[in-house]
C-alpha angles and dihedrals in degrees: 000000000000114000105243093202118109125242116254110227114191117199136142097241147334114246118204093257091062100044095090092045093056091046091055094045088051091053087057101036120019108245140187116198119217104202116191098173122209132126120000131202090199120100089224129065126242120280112248093230118022090197097245132081109292144154134200117232143154122262089249091062096056095084094057093045094046093047094042094099093235093111132065093209141004128223126189140171132215099259119111133039100257107009097092098049089043091054095047090050092047094051088051093049090052095044094236133127120276120214122195114213105196142175097183116123101161139031113266118216109208112123090255094052090047090051088049100050100089090049089047090050090051089051095051091050095045106035114112088231138348122222116199141190095238146334091285089062092043092055088052094047092052092050086057091056104265111162103197120031133174135180119230099184122233109251147171133199095286095189093057098042093046092051124101114258118278090235120053117235134035123296108279090251092060093036090057097044095041094201117182094210121042120190111199129201125175122184149095126298092255135129095239091056090073098229089142091058091043094054091048090051092050094050090048092049092058089213090138086080090057125068088275137120139194113216120194114196115195094025119108117229094235093060097061115107118243091246094055089122133234124308092026113137122190103196103177127221113350123195117232097269092048095045089048090056093051089051094047089056096042129096101210138002118222125204105184098172118163126200119251131181090264105037145035116182104258095202121316106232090200083077089065095044092050095045090055086060091052094255121151113226133227104201136166123237086248092069115098095218088061097042089044094055105254097103108050128187113249092359108073102347144346121277114205131181113272112259097014104127095183092052089049091049092048091051090051090051094046095054089041090056098042115054091168090059090049093054091046093049091044096052089048089050092057091051095047095050094047092090093048095091136149085243094058088048093050092043094052094047094042090055093055094046092048094051098048115127117222093246096103119200113351120244 
């Protein structure tokens, strides 16, 4: 007999790029989202209504909800201070399977992360299943002792991101400057996003003297250092149609992330978005989309060592000087990102949730 109870899915928020994925998963396996809010590592904010049953709660309410017996399984990610252990304990109390959904692919070294390492090791070893962002995360999970691991591939709405812009013509900024080579960055104003290294590489490339431009989406103009260099345009937050328009009229997307004690880029969904627009990617080896196999050196982009300003400069200059290579890498990028769909994510996750046994978290 099929258990009619829904699955409780605990996460801090639902960003726009995951809204469609959750809807498809709910079509396959009934869900209820428990959203506790808080800090987001996404450049975009949470959607107001994710389109599936959901409730907003504080982290100190998760234990009671997960242990209530109203759910046939509990899924939780790694965000939040107490959400994960509360979800695990609640699943054990209710005697239902616990599934860890994780993006971690390296040990972090802040005091909080070091203190939590033994608990995380126990969760990896005892979770009924671990669902990951990609093979790089799966390899890390297995190294921590995870027994059953499945990849649910990171994805965006490919149909939207591959479409032509709603409005004809380039954004006014690019129309006015008429650059022949446009370097695009999209991310938060955070140390781990590598904007410092990107600006240094841009200055070293001297592309500002060519008809070229560096566009920083998600970055407010007032945070740029005075020495940012010419032809650098911080355009602030862009909604999805506007960001798609910038990508459509760009030459390359750069994801210059660097590792810190508290963060390692889990994936970088902007890579999927840009590849749908046939853009080659320059990414560092600290970017999950590169470590996980989507962005591949000399196939659909260039991968450089994290923090290496000279290598980043050389990659910019190489793609600037070789339009044919840009076209070749961009065409391959569009082909390679095509299988990374919301349907693939939902199918993989649904397969895990459908096959769970009622044994809960092992002792």
